[in-house]
N, C-alpha and C positions, 0 to 999 in steps of 0.2 A: 592741730596736733602739736603738743608741746613735748619736746625731747630735751634731755639733760646730758650735757657733756662736761668736760673739764679741760683746763689748759695747763701746760707745763709750769706756769706761774705758781700753781699750787704745790709744786715740788721745789720751789725756790729758784726757778729758772728765769733769770733776767738777762743772761748773756749767752752768746753762741757757745762759749767754752769757759768753764771756771771750776777749780777744784772743789768748791763748796756746793756744786750742783751734782746730782746723781746722773749716771749714764742714761742716755735717751731710751735705751731698751728697758731699763728698770722702770723708768717713768711710764712707758706704755704698759708694761706688765701690771703695774699697780693701779693704773687707771681702770683697767678691766677688772681687777680683783675688787676694787672699791664699788663696782657696779654701774659705772657710767657707760653710756651708749656711744658717745662720740668724743672727739678731741680736736684741739688745735695743735699746730706744730711748734709754737713758741718762736723765740727769736730766730731769724733766718740764719741757718748754719748749725743750730743745736741738734736737730735731727738730720739724718742724711739727706742732703739736697742735691747731691751730684749723681745720684742713681735712683730714678723714680721707682724702678722695679724693686729695689731693696726696701725702700720705705713702704711701698704698697704691700709687699709681702708681709712686712712686720705689722702693719696696721690691720690688714685683712686676717692675719693669723690669730689676732687677739679679738676678732669680732667687733672691732671698733669702726666707726665711720669718721672720716676726716671732714671737718666742718670748714676750716679756713686757716688763715695765717695772718701774721702782722708785719707791718713795716713802719718805721718811724724816722723822724728827722726834723730839721728846723725849716719851717715853711717861710721864714723870712730870709733864708739864705739860698741863693739860686744854685750853688754847687750842691748843697744838700738835697734840694729838690731834684736836681738832675740825677743824683745817685738813687733817690727813692724811685724815680721813674724807671731806671734800669733794674732795680731790685723787683719792682712790680712786674716787669716783663719776665724776669727769671722765676719769680714765685708763681706767676700765672702758668708758665710752661709746666711747672711741676704739678700744680693743682689740677691741670687738665687731665691728669691720669686718674683722678678720683671723681666719680660722678656726683658724690655728695658734697664736695667742696665748692662753696659759692661765694665766700666772703674774704676780703682782705681788710683787716682792721688798720686804719690809719692813725698812728699814735703821734701826738704833738710833743714838742720839747717842753721840759720843765724849766721854769725860770729860776729855780733854785738848784744848787749843787746837790746831787743825790746823796753824797756822803757827808758833807759839812752843813748843808742847809743854807749856805751863803747865797746871796742873790748873784746870779750870773747874767740875767737879762732883766730889763725893766718889766715889772709885772703889768704895767699899763701900756697899751699900744696906742700910738697916734692913729688918727683916722686913716692916714696914708698907709701905715704899717698894717692896720687891720684889713684894708683892701688887698694888700699884697698877700697877707696870710690866707685870707679866704680864697683869693684867686689861685694860690698854689695848692691848697687842699682840693679845690675843685679840679685842678689840672690832674692831680694824682687819682682822684675818683674817676675822672673821665678816662684815664689810661686803663684803670681796672675794667671799666665798661667796654672799652675797645678790645680787651682781652677776654670778654665773656664772663667777667666776674663783677661783683658789687663791692666797691670801696666804701667803707663806712667809717665815719669819724668818731673817735673815742675821746670824749671829754675826760680830763685827767687831773689828778692831784697837782697842785702848784703849776698849772699851765694857764695860758691865756683864755682858755675856754673851760671853765670849771663851775662857776656859779650858774644858777638858773637864768639869771639875766644875760649872762654871756652866751649861754647855750641858745637862748631865744634869739639873740642877735645873730648868732652863727646860722641858725636854721632859716632866718629871714633873708640872709645875705648870700646863701648858697642853695643849691639843690641837693646837697649831700646829706644822706640820711645818717642816723646814728647807730653806733654800737653803744648801747646804753648800759653803763656800769653802775649798779646800784650802790656799791660801796664808795666809789669816787664821788657819787652824787651826794651822799650823806656827808662825806668829808668836806665837800664844798659848801655845806650849809643848806642843801636842798632836801626835799621830801620826795623820795622816788616813786611812791605809789600814785600820788596825785599828778606828778609830773609825767609819768608814763601815760596815764589816762588822757592828759592834755595833748600829748604828742604821739599817740599810738601809731598814727599813720606814717610817722617818720622814723619809727623804731622797728626794723625788721629782725634785729639780732640783739641779744642781751647777754651781758656778763653778770653773773650772780656773785656778789661780794658783800660782805657785812663789815660794818665798822663799829668799834667799841668807842663810844663817845666819851667815856671816862678817861681812856687813854689819850684821846684827841685833846681833851681839856688839859691834861698834864703836859702833853706835847707843846701846846700853845704857851703854857705857863713857863716851861723850862726851855723853850725855843729849841726843841729837838729838830734834827733833819728828818725827812720822811723815812730815810733808811734806818735811822735810830728808832723811830716810832714803830717800824715794822718788826724790829727785834724785841720791842716791848708789846707785841701782839695787838697793834692798832687794828689790823684786819684779821677777823676771826672767821670761823666756819659759818656758812650761811645758817641763820637761826640762832646764833650765839651772841649776836650783837644787838643793834638798835632797830633792825628792820623786821617787820611782821611779814614773813614770807607766805603765810597762809592768806593774808589779805592781798599780798602782791599777786599770788596765783589767781585769786578771784578776779583781780583787775585784768589779768591776761585773758581769762575766760570771757569776761564781760566784753573785751575788745576783740575777741576772736583771734587771739594771737596764734599764729601757725608757724612754728619754727623752733630754733634751738635756743636754749638757755645754757650758757657755759660757765661753770664755776671757776672763779679765780680767787685764790687766797695768797696774798703776798707773803712769802716766807724767807726771802733771801737775807742773809746766808743761812742755809739749813744747818742747825746745830748737830743734828744726827740724821742720817739718811733713813732712819726708821720712823721719823716724825710725820712726813707727808702722807703716807698711806693711812695712818691712824686718823689724821685730820680729814682726809678725803672721805673716809668711811663715815665719820661723824656728820660731815656736811651732807652727804648723800642721804643718811637716815633722817636728818632734820628736814630736808626737802621732801622726802617721801611722806613724812607726817604732815607737811604743809600742802600736800596734794600733787606734787611733782612726781609722776610715775612714767615709766617707759613701757 
């Protein structure tokens, strides 16, 4: 059974709090209006996390199902890992109030500055750094498991696990499964349909995102930061970019995928709070035509 949800990222939500982001309650309202069945809660602290009853009431009232949450940090920095482990415990305590929430997505650090695009970390890891990186992702995933949830690693734009070769190496060196993001995969030079088929047994959860490769080409030529590329619509509604989602849906059926596909469309900063709902509706209709129905 394939179900479709959406994440606050599609409302331009990258941070716990920012004036360029809509209020959390509006985000939930519009997720339901757009026709999605489930949601994530976005960056820790964006939606109410200090009162599980308030959040559960809000999500239940809109007929949505909570699927999971995210946590991110630097897996090469022990203090950052320590904070992630603490956050995982707090997130897990909240998610236990929702029977449908099973996943915590583990986000890696970007080696470029989100705003300027300048290098902040070496994009190449030494063998020793790679071992530390994998060890700490595994530690975070294991903590999720101890709390009754599944921690899934999310290959990401401008991170040390982005290309198909890097993802293959990660899968070989850990037991951590993936939150497979189709748009990030394309951005990293990969082909998501064939890659999903190759590793379906390690992909229990999917982020549906689409990438405009014409914008990516211009980004590379003009050396934009990823944040600048987002304002130029590098990530578009599923079905309006380079990915054939009808073929992707067929691949999911072929591999007996049973779970959630959650839409993400990077939009930060939102130019108008009226934009995300329109885009969410377009993406949902495109997915419906591709076979994704609830």
